[in-house]
Structures are given as structure tokens and as C-alpha cells.
C-alpha positions as CSV (number, residue, x, y, z in Angstrom):
1,M,100.5,108.5,73.1
2,T,98.2,108.4,76.5
3,R,99.3,110.7,78.9
4,E,99.1,109.8,82.7
5,R,96.9,111.9,84.9
6,I,98.4,114.0,87.7
7,Y,96.2,115.1,90.3
8,L,96.5,118.5,92.2
9,F,95.9,118.7,95.9
10,D,95.7,122.2,97.6
11,T,96.3,122.6,101.3
12,T,96.4,126.3,101.4
13,L,93.4,126.5,103.7
14,R,95.1,124.3,106.3
15,D,98.8,124.3,105.9
16,G,98.6,128.0,104.8
17,Q,96.7,128.8,108.1
18,Q,100.0,127.5,110.0
19,T,101.9,130.4,108.1
20,P,103.2,133.2,110.7
21,G,101.0,136.3,110.5
22,V,98.3,134.5,108.5
23,D,94.8,133.9,110.0
24,F,91.9,133.1,107.6
25,S,88.5,134.2,108.5
26,V,85.4,132.0,107.4
27,E,84.9,134.6,104.5
28,D,88.6,134.6,103.6
29,K,88.3,130.6,103.2
30,I,85.1,130.9,101.2
31,A,86.8,133.4,98.9
32,I,90.1,131.2,98.5
33,A,88.1,127.8,97.9
34,G,86.3,129.6,95.3
35,M,89.4,130.7,93.5
36,L,90.9,127.4,93.6
37,D,87.7,125.7,92.5
38,A,87.3,128.0,89.5
39,F,91.0,127.7,88.6
40,G,90.5,123.8,88.3
41,I,92.4,122.3,91.3
42,D,91.3,118.7,91.8
43,Y,91.3,118.7,95.6
44,V,90.7,121.6,98.0
45,E,91.4,120.8,101.6
46,G,89.4,123.2,103.8
47,G,91.0,122.6,107.0
48,Y,90.4,120.6,110.2
49,P,86.7,120.5,111.3
50,G,86.3,120.4,115.2
51,A,89.9,121.7,115.8
52,N,88.7,125.5,116.0
53,P,85.4,127.6,115.4
54,T,86.4,128.7,112.1
55,D,87.2,125.8,110.5
56,T,84.0,123.9,112.0
57,A,81.8,126.8,110.5
58,F,83.5,126.4,107.1
59,F,82.6,123.0,106.8
60,Q,78.8,123.4,107.5
61,K,78.5,123.7,103.7
62,K,80.2,122.2,100.7
63,R,82.5,125.2,99.5
64,T,83.4,123.9,96.1
65,A,81.3,123.2,92.9
66,K,83.7,120.9,90.8
67,S,86.7,120.3,93.1
68,T,86.7,117.6,95.6
69,F,86.1,119.2,99.0
70,V,88.5,117.6,101.7
71,A,88.4,117.5,105.4
72,F,91.6,116.8,107.3
73,G,91.8,115.2,110.7
74,M,93.8,112.6,112.7
75,T,92.9,109.1,112.7
76,K,91.1,107.4,115.6
77,R,92.7,107.3,119.0
78,A,94.2,104.2,120.2
79,G,92.0,102.5,122.8
80,V,88.8,103.8,121.3
81,S,86.8,102.5,118.7
82,A,86.1,104.4,115.5
83,S,82.4,104.8,116.2
84,N,83.2,106.2,119.7
85,D,85.8,108.6,118.7
86,P,84.5,112.2,118.8
87,G,87.2,113.5,116.4
88,L,86.5,110.8,113.9
89,A,82.7,111.9,114.2
90,E,83.6,115.5,113.5
91,L,85.2,114.6,110.3
92,L,82.4,112.3,109.3
93,Q,79.8,115.0,109.9
94,A,81.6,117.5,107.8
95,K,80.0,118.3,104.7
96,A,83.0,117.2,102.6
97,D,83.5,114.9,99.7
98,A,86.8,113.4,101.2
99,I,88.5,112.9,104.3
100,C,92.4,113.1,104.6
101,F,93.8,111.4,107.6
102,V,97.1,112.3,109.2
103,A,98.9,109.3,110.5
104,K,102.1,108.8,112.1
105,S,104.4,106.8,109.9
106,W,107.8,107.0,112.0
107,D,108.0,104.6,115.1
108,Y,109.6,107.3,116.9
109,H,106.6,109.7,116.7
110,V,104.2,106.8,117.5
111,R,106.1,106.0,120.7
112,V,106.8,109.6,121.7
113,A,103.9,111.7,120.3
114,L,101.1,109.2,120.3
115,G,102.3,106.9,123.3
116,C,100.8,103.8,121.8
117,T,102.2,100.7,120.3
118,N,103.1,100.4,116.6
119,E,100.4,97.8,115.9
120,E,97.7,100.3,117.9
121,N,98.9,102.8,115.4
122,L,98.3,100.8,112.3
123,D,94.7,99.6,113.7
124,A,94.0,103.2,114.0
125,I,94.9,103.9,110.0
126,R,92.9,100.8,109.0
127,A,89.8,101.7,111.3
128,S,89.7,105.3,110.2
129,V,89.9,104.6,106.5
130,E,87.3,101.9,106.8
131,A,84.9,104.2,108.6
132,A,85.4,107.1,106.0
133,K,84.7,104.5,103.3
134,A,81.7,103.1,104.8
135,A,80.3,106.6,105.1
136,G,80.6,107.4,101.4
137,R,83.6,109.6,101.8
138,E,86.7,109.3,99.7
139,P,89.5,108.4,102.1
140,M,93.1,109.1,102.0
141,V,96.3,109.1,104.3
142,D,98.8,111.7,105.1
143,C,101.7,109.5,106.1
144,E,103.2,112.0,108.2
145,H,107.2,112.0,108.5
146,F,107.4,109.2,106.0
147,F,110.7,109.8,104.5
148,D,112.4,110.3,107.9
149,G,110.4,107.4,109.3
150,Y,111.5,105.3,106.2
151,K,115.2,106.2,106.8
152,A,114.9,105.2,110.4
153,N,112.7,101.8,110.2
154,P,111.8,101.2,106.6
155,A,109.8,98.1,107.4
156,Y,107.3,100.1,109.7
157,A,107.0,103.3,107.3
158,L,106.0,100.7,104.7
159,A,103.5,98.9,107.1
160,C,101.8,102.2,107.7
161,A,101.5,103.0,103.9
162,K,100.3,99.6,103.3
163,A,97.8,99.5,106.1
164,A,96.1,102.7,104.7
165,Y,96.2,101.2,100.8
166,A,94.9,97.6,101.8
167,S,92.1,99.4,103.8
168,G,91.0,101.3,100.8
169,A,92.6,104.7,100.8
170,R,92.2,106.1,97.6
171,W,95.5,108.1,97.9
172,V,98.6,107.4,100.3
173,V,100.5,110.4,100.6
174,L,104.1,110.4,101.6
175,C,104.9,113.3,103.6
176,D,108.5,115.1,103.9
177,T,107.1,117.0,107.0
178,N,110.5,118.1,108.2
179,G,111.4,119.3,104.8
180,G,114.9,117.9,105.0
181,T,114.8,115.1,102.3
182,Q,116.9,115.4,99.2
183,P,115.5,114.9,95.4
184,G,117.6,111.9,95.0
185,E,116.5,110.3,98.3
186,V,112.8,111.0,97.2
187,R,113.2,109.2,94.1
188,E,114.8,106.3,95.9
189,I,112.1,106.0,98.6
190,V,109.2,106.3,96.3
191,A,110.5,103.8,94.0
192,A,110.8,101.5,97.3
193,V,107.2,102.1,98.0
194,I,106.0,101.1,94.5
195,A,108.2,98.1,94.6
196,S,106.6,97.0,97.9
197,G,103.1,96.8,96.3
198,I,101.6,100.2,96.4
199,T,100.7,101.3,92.8
200,G,101.9,104.9,91.9
201,D,98.4,105.7,90.9
202,H,97.5,105.8,94.5
203,L,100.4,107.5,95.8
204,G,100.9,111.2,96.7
205,I,103.7,113.8,97.7
206,H,103.6,116.4,100.5
207,A,106.7,118.3,100.7
208,H,107.9,121.1,102.7
209,D,110.5,123.9,101.7
210,D,113.1,123.9,104.7
211,T,116.0,123.2,102.3
212,G,114.4,125.1,99.4
213,Q,113.8,121.9,97.5
214,A,110.0,121.3,98.0
215,V,109.1,122.0,94.3
216,A,112.2,119.9,93.3
217,N,111.2,117.1,95.6
218,S,107.6,117.2,94.3
219,L,108.8,116.9,90.7
220,A,111.4,114.1,91.7
221,A,108.5,112.1,93.4
222,V,106.3,112.5,90.0
223,E,109.2,111.3,88.1
224,A,109.5,108.3,90.4
225,G,105.8,107.4,90.0
226,V,103.4,109.3,92.4
227,R,100.5,110.8,90.7
228,Q,99.0,113.3,93.4
229,V,100.9,116.5,94.2
230,Q,100.1,118.6,97.2
231,G,101.0,122.0,97.7
232,T,99.8,125.5,98.7
233,L,99.4,128.9,96.9
234,N,102.4,130.9,96.6
235,G,104.2,128.2,98.8
236,I,102.9,129.6,102.0
237,G,103.2,127.2,105.2
238,E,104.6,126.7,108.5
239,R,108.3,127.4,109.0
240,C,109.8,127.9,105.4
241,G,106.4,127.0,103.6
242,N,105.1,124.1,101.5
243,A,105.7,123.2,97.8
244,N,104.3,126.0,95.7
245,L,101.6,124.9,93.4
246,V,102.1,128.1,91.4
247,T,105.6,127.0,90.3
248,I,104.6,123.3,90.1
249,I,101.5,123.7,87.8
250,P,103.1,125.5,85.0
251,T,106.2,123.3,85.1
252,L,104.0,120.0,84.7
253,V,101.7,121.8,82.1
254,L,104.6,123.6,80.0
255,K,107.8,121.5,80.4
256,P,108.2,118.8,77.9
257,A,109.8,116.6,80.3
258,F,106.5,116.3,82.1
259,A,103.7,117.6,79.7
260,E,104.7,114.9,77.3
261,R,104.1,112.1,79.8
262,F,101.5,113.8,82.0
263,E,98.2,115.8,81.8
264,T,96.4,117.8,84.8
265,A,93.1,119.3,85.0
266,I,94.4,122.7,84.1
267,S,93.6,123.7,80.4
268,P,96.0,126.0,78.6
269,E,93.3,128.7,78.8
270,G,93.0,128.3,82.4
271,L,96.7,128.2,82.9
272,E,96.6,132.0,81.7
273,G,94.8,132.9,84.9
274,L,97.4,131.7,87.1
275,A,99.4,135.2,87.7
276,R,96.1,136.6,88.5
277,L,95.2,133.9,90.7
278,S,98.8,134.4,92.5
279,R,98.4,138.3,92.9
280,A,94.9,138.3,94.0
281,F,95.9,135.8,96.6
282,D,98.6,138.0,97.9
283,E,96.3,140.9,98.1
284,L,94.0,138.8,100.1
285,L,96.8,138.2,102.6
286,N,97.6,141.8,102.4
287,R,101.2,141.3,101.5
288,A,103.4,142.2,98.6
289,P,103.9,139.8,95.8
290,N,107.3,138.2,95.4
291,A,108.5,140.1,92.2
292,Q,111.0,137.4,91.4
293,A,108.5,134.4,91.7
294,P,108.9,132.0,89.0
295,Y,106.4,132.3,86.2
296,V,104.1,134.8,87.9
297,G,106.5,137.4,89.6
298,A,106.3,141.0,88.4
299,S,110.2,140.6,87.3
300,A,109.9,136.9,86.0
301,F,109.9,138.2,82.4
302,A,111.4,141.8,82.7
303,T,114.5,142.9,81.1
304,K,116.2,146.2,81.1
305,A,117.1,147.9,78.0
306,G,120.5,146.6,76.6
307,I,121.6,143.4,74.8
308,H,119.1,141.2,76.5
309,A,116.3,143.4,75.5
310,S,117.5,143.7,71.9
311,A,117.7,140.0,71.8
312,I,114.3,139.7,73.3
313,L,112.7,142.1,70.7
314,K,114.1,140.1,67.7
315,E,113.1,136.6,69.4
316,P,111.7,136.2,72.7
317,Q,113.0,132.6,73.0
318,T,116.4,134.1,73.4
319,Y,115.9,134.8,77.2
320,E,112.3,133.5,78.0
321,H,112.0,129.8,79.0
322,V,108.1,129.8,78.4
323,P,105.9,132.7,76.7
324,P,104.8,134.9,79.6
325,E,101.2,134.9,78.4
326,T,100.7,131.3,78.8
327,V,100.8,131.9,82.6
328,G,99.0,135.3,82.2
329,N,102.2,137.4,82.8
330,A,103.7,140.1,80.6
331,R,106.9,140.6,79.1
332,K,108.5,144.0,80.1
333,V,111.1,145.5,77.9
334,M,111.6,149.1,78.6
335,V,112.4,150.1,75.1
336,S,109.1,149.1,73.7
337,D,106.1,151.4,74.2
338,Q,103.7,148.7,72.8
339,G,104.8,146.2,75.9
340,G,101.6,144.8,77.5
341,K,98.9,145.6,74.9
342,S,97.9,142.2,74.1
343,N,97.6,141.5,77.8
344,F,95.3,144.2,78.2
345,I,93.2,143.4,75.1
346,A,92.8,139.6,76.5
347,E,91.9,141.0,80.0
348,L,89.3,143.4,78.6
349,K,87.9,140.7,76.3
350,R,87.6,138.2,79.6
351,R,85.3,141.1,81.1
352,G,83.4,141.5,77.9
353,I,84.8,144.5,76.7
354,A,85.8,144.5,73.2
355,V,88.3,147.1,71.8
356,D,90.3,147.3,68.7
357,R,94.2,147.1,69.0
358,A,94.4,150.3,67.1
359,D,92.0,152.2,69.1
360,P,93.8,155.3,70.9
361,R,91.5,154.8,73.8
362,L,93.4,151.6,74.5
363,D,96.6,153.4,74.5
364,T,95.3,155.9,76.8
365,L,94.0,153.2,79.4
366,I,97.4,151.6,79.3
367,S,99.1,154.8,80.1
368,L,96.8,155.5,82.8
369,V,97.1,152.2,84.5
370,K,100.8,152.5,84.5
371,E,100.7,155.9,85.8
372,R,98.4,154.7,88.6
373,E,100.5,151.6,89.4
374,A,103.5,154.0,89.9
375,E,101.4,155.8,92.4
376,G,100.7,152.8,94.3
377,Y,97.3,151.4,92.6
378,A,97.4,147.5,92.4
379,Y,94.8,146.3,90.0
380,E,95.7,142.6,89.8
381,G,93.9,142.5,93.3
382,A,91.1,144.9,92.6
383,D,89.3,143.7,89.6
384,A,86.3,145.9,90.1
385,S,88.2,149.2,90.2
386,F,90.0,148.1,86.9
387,E,86.8,147.2,85.2
388,L,85.4,150.7,86.0
389,L,88.6,152.4,85.0
390,A,88.5,150.6,81.6
391,R,84.7,151.3,81.1
392,R,85.4,155.0,81.7
393,T,88.5,155.3,79.5
394,L,87.0,153.1,76.7
395,G,83.2,154.1,77.0
396,R,81.4,155.4,79.9
397,V,80.0,154.6,83.2
398,P,76.6,156.2,84.2
399,E,76.5,158.8,86.8
400,F,74.4,157.3,89.2
401,F,75.1,159.9,91.8
402,K,77.6,162.6,92.6
403,V,79.6,163.2,95.7
404,D,79.8,166.6,96.5
405,S,81.8,166.4,99.8
406,F,82.4,164.4,102.6
407,R,83.5,164.9,106.2
408,C,84.8,162.5,109.0
409,M,85.2,163.4,112.5
410,V,86.9,161.3,115.4
411,E,86.3,162.2,118.9
412,R,88.2,160.6,121.9
413,R,86.6,161.7,125.3
414,F,85.4,160.4,128.5
415,D,81.8,159.6,129.0
416,A,79.6,160.3,132.1
417,N,80.7,157.2,133.6
418,G,84.4,158.1,133.4
419,Q,85.0,155.5,130.4
420,L,87.3,156.6,127.7
421,K,85.6,156.3,124.3
422,T,86.3,157.0,120.8
423,I,83.4,158.2,118.7
424,S,83.4,158.5,114.8
425,E,81.0,160.3,112.8
426,A,80.8,160.9,109.2
427,I,78.5,163.4,106.7
428,V,78.3,162.9,103.0
429,K,76.6,165.2,100.8
430,L,75.4,163.8,97.7
431,T,73.3,164.6,94.6
432,V,71.1,161.8,93.3
433,D,69.0,162.3,90.2
434,G,69.0,166.1,90.7
435,E,68.2,166.2,94.4
436,E,70.7,167.0,96.9
437,K,70.9,164.8,99.9
438,M,73.1,164.8,103.1
439,S,73.6,161.6,105.2
440,V,75.2,161.4,108.8
441,A,76.2,158.2,110.4
442,E,78.2,157.1,113.4
443,G,80.2,153.8,113.3
444,H,82.9,151.7,114.7
445,G,85.8,153.8,113.3
446,P,85.9,156.4,110.6
447,V,85.9,154.0,107.6
448,N,82.6,152.2,109.1
449,A,81.0,155.6,109.5
450,L,81.8,156.7,105.9
451,D,80.4,153.4,104.5
452,L,77.1,153.8,106.6
453,A,76.7,157.5,105.6
454,L,77.5,156.8,101.8
455,R,74.9,154.0,101.7
456,K,72.3,155.5,103.7
457,D,70.2,157.1,101.2
458,L,70.9,156.9,97.4
459,G,67.5,157.6,96.6
460,K,66.1,155.4,93.7
461,F,69.2,153.3,93.7
462,Q,68.9,152.4,97.4
463,A,67.2,149.0,96.8
464,E,69.8,147.8,94.3
465,I,72.4,148.0,96.9
466,E,70.5,146.6,100.0
467,D,72.3,143.4,99.7
468,L,75.8,144.9,99.4
469,E,78.1,143.8,102.1
470,L,81.8,144.7,102.8
471,V,83.5,141.7,104.0
472,D,87.1,142.8,104.2
473,Y,89.2,145.8,104.3
474,K,93.0,146.0,104.3
475,V,95.6,148.6,104.4
476,R,99.1,148.5,103.1
477,I,101.7,151.4,103.9
478,L,103.6,151.8,100.6
479,N,106.4,154.0,102.0
480,G,107.6,155.2,105.4
481,G,106.7,157.7,107.9
482,T,103.2,158.9,109.1
483,E,102.7,160.9,105.9
484,A,103.1,157.8,103.7
485,I,101.2,156.9,100.8
486,T,98.6,154.3,101.7
487,R,96.7,151.7,99.8
488,V,93.3,150.5,100.8
489,L,91.7,147.2,99.3
490,I,88.0,146.4,100.1
491,E,86.3,143.2,99.3
492,S,82.5,143.2,98.8
493,H,79.9,140.7,97.9
494,D,76.1,140.5,97.7
495,A,73.3,137.9,97.7
496,T,73.9,136.5,94.6
497,G,77.3,135.2,95.9
498,A,79.4,137.6,93.6
499,R,82.7,139.0,95.1
500,W,84.7,141.9,93.9
501,W,87.6,143.9,95.1
502,T,88.0,147.6,94.8
503,V,91.3,149.8,95.6
504,G,91.9,153.3,96.7
505,V,95.4,155.2,97.0
506,S,96.2,158.3,98.9
507,D,98.4,160.0,101.4
508,N,95.1,160.2,103.3
509,I,94.0,156.8,104.7
510,I,90.3,158.2,104.9
511,D,90.5,159.3,101.2
512,A,91.9,156.1,99.9
513,S,89.2,154.2,101.9
514,F,86.4,156.5,100.4
515,Q,87.9,155.8,96.9
516,A,87.5,152.0,97.3
517,L,84.2,152.5,99.1
518,L,82.7,154.5,96.1
519,D,84.1,152.1,93.5
520,S,82.5,149.2,95.2
521,I,78.9,150.9,95.2
522,V,79.2,152.2,91.8
523,Y,80.4,148.6,90.5
524,K,77.4,147.0,92.2
525,L,75.1,149.7,90.7
526,V,76.7,148.9,87.1
527,K,76.1,145.1,87.4
528,A,72.6,145.7,88.8
529,S,71.9,148.2,86.0
530,E,73.2,145.8,83.3
531,V,75.1,148.5,81.6
532,P,76.4,147.0,78.6
533,A,79.9,145.8,78.5
534,I,80.7,145.9,74.7
535,V,82.5,149.0,73.8
536,A,82.3,150.1,70.2
537,A,85.7,150.2,68.3
């Protein structure tokens, strides 16, 4: 039986940016685009070039290798030709494979928000799609407020969708922008759109979660005939968020009602990286993952000792709707001391580290990780620190250098001009190849000073870290009070484009930062020195 293709469209880098408290830097966007690209998402929408400096800079290069890279923007303005519209020009100049235009499809918004006639709005849709197509871009149109518009004026909402389709839009996306439409209404309206002449393989769904039904509405639209699904990582977005792709994807891939009819670009092997993707994204946002998130939450497959745990030990299907390993998660049953071993073996294998299940060092590593996680470490979002811990436990990591001591001072004083200044200074004492070294540096804050001092002179290893750059620094307080335990997560990259994350935990924020800084440098040296990853059993 031939299955129909469902295309996955991620809007995290645009819709996600509208989440309260979220503000992506260019570096954040590059990292997230890389994560989505590696996972296998069909379309990655990067933002709105021309709307702000961050998005404009982001679109100076194509940021994906396999995924279709999409620029988002408005259709041309009424009263201006496509060739003279500056906003459209920005979209056409962006280094994108496709352009997604947002178009009003509710006549109320055309009148109030755009202040133009209904026909002028239709003309703007046609002209914009034609311009993108002529420029060699894949055009698509987000019909904003489509469901509310259809309920208010079906003829005009359909006219907007048909204008996009007839002009050559690859996708016409039906948007539940206010998030208030119910699944039954979605099915009915999608069916009406298809009946009007727009084929389902050119239709998409864009749902918001204002009634908690964005995932349900997206799946209802698929059942009704749409073949593109838009959403965000972990469902972030304005107000209550967008449809959560982290929930939609495994449902499409694993649930027979969808899996028997449809296929996506995500392979079973790729799906095993879903939990890691979700948690790494939360760490990048510096927020705690939702423990009860479907499929990927830490509690999604957790069961306390008792009748449920007993049943799961006999037959996991008694209380698990899918095997947890299919999405990269793990079963948590308190009565089993073997819980999680298979996941550790798989994770180590993914990193090129071979270890036998019976190797006692594996049990040591598992116990060590569990102890450290109880202390506050989070290795899901700190891949480099986990790999170093595994290498040290299962084999060895060369002692490139030894930190003998460090000291950090912060002085707040008035300068000669009477201006209040805060100065940070760090001193790091090291032993490199038997030679004692002391480095002193001033920085913009104690962590920057420590970083500069630590990397100032590593002797024969100095050349290997010249291209190392710290690109992000995040702090999370794990409990209350000024004496709280603090977790520091640092993101680093080098000239090869490689990125890695390291973690430190302490009741002293400087100590936690130093742990993460140290791991970052050691990991870079391990990779640069080509230390064998294979560990003998």
C-alpha cells in the first residue's frame, strides 16, 4: 500500500520568537536551524528578513543543508507594484529556498488592518506569489485567520485561498490564528476547501493552542486532507503557543491510524532523537523541560512501585502506549536497578563508545549520572560534559593540563572621574607538561575574566584552542535563596562549525561556571587530539 507524504514545517524561529521571555540571537537561530535540519524537518522557517536586525543578519546565508530554508513576510502592499515594494524586495533578496507570505483571508481584517478593498488584497496575494515564483523561490501563503474568516464570509476566505493556489503557490496554509476553532469545525472547513478545487496535497494547517487543541486540530486537518503540518518545538509561541511538533511527529509516525496511511521524512532511527532534541531546545531557552510532556517528558514513561510497576515489568504494553525508546525516552520503574542501561548503551554507541552490557564500568557510569542528576546536573543539554564523564569512567581522558588553583575578584569603586566602575580580575594557576604557569586577566564580569585567564596560556596546546569561542552562557537557579544550587550551561563552537554544550553545578556560581569552562576546553582538546573513542570491553 502506497502511503501519502506528510510534510513537516517548523516555525520555531518566527512564532517561537513571539513567546514571552524568548529572544533569539543570531547564534541561537543558527543552532536551532541546525538541530531541525539534522532531525529531518522538511521546512525550517527562519523568520522575517527586513523586520529586525537579527532576522536580516540570519538570512545573509542559507542556514540548512537538507531542509528547505523559508523566509516569512507580508504580501505586497496595496497601491504599490510588486517590483516597487521594499518589503517584498527584502524577501526576494534573502538567502532562502522558499518564501511564505502571510495574507489576510478574513474580510474584517482586510478592512480594519490593511485598510484596502477585498479585490486589492486578492491582487496582492497573486502578485506576491508570482514574484516569488519568477525569482526561483518556492512560494506558499499562510491564510491568516482563515477559519474565523471562513465562518464569517466563506466566499471571500475561499477566494483568498484560491488566489494563492491559482497563482502557483506550492502550499496554501489554513491558519487558526486565534486558536479558537474546534476539531470538528477544522474537519468540516478543510473538506469544504478541498471540495472548492484546492487539492489536499497543496494544503497546510497552522494551529494555535488557545483552547489546548492545536495538536488535535492539526491531526484533524490531516485526516480531512491537508498534507503539510506547521508547528514549533515544544509548542512555544505567542499567547498559549503553537501546535507542538514534538507531539505531532511521533503520533504521525507511531500511531497506526496515521502511520498506515502516511509517511514523513522522519525515519524510525531519527525519531529516537526526539527526546534529546526537545530537551536540548529547552536547555538553549534556559527553561526547565515539562516533565509531563507527551512522549518526551521525564515522567512520560515513569511509574512508581506498585501494581503498575509490577505489570510493566511483566509486559510493558500494559501501561505504555508506545515503547519509550522509539522516541529516545526511557522507562522509569523504581523497583528495577537495570532501568536505563539500554539507553546508555545506545547513547554511548552513538558517540562511538563501545561498551559491553556486562561491563561493571557501565553500572558505575549509570550510577554516577543518576547521582549527578540528583545534584542538579542535566546531561541531556550538555552533550560534551556527558561524553567526558563517560570517557573518564569507561576509559580515560588525557590530562592535557592540571588546574592547581584559581581566584576571582570583583571590585566596585569610583574612578578618577567619579564614575562608578565594576572591575573583574581572575588568576588561574596551571601545570602544563610539567611546567607551572600563572595567567591573569581582566574581563567583563568574573566569568569572562576566568575564561580569558584559563585560555591565556596552555603551552603546547594553545594553538589547538585558538578557534574556540564561547557563544552562550546560561544560569539556572535550582532552589531558592542566595545560597541556592546553581547550574551553568555553556555553549561553545570552533572554526569547523562544531558546537558543544558543557555544564557545571555548585552552590557557588563562579565554581559552577569554571566547571563548565574547563569541560569546554578539555572537550575541544579531546576532539583536536583525535583521542580514540572506542573503549575496550
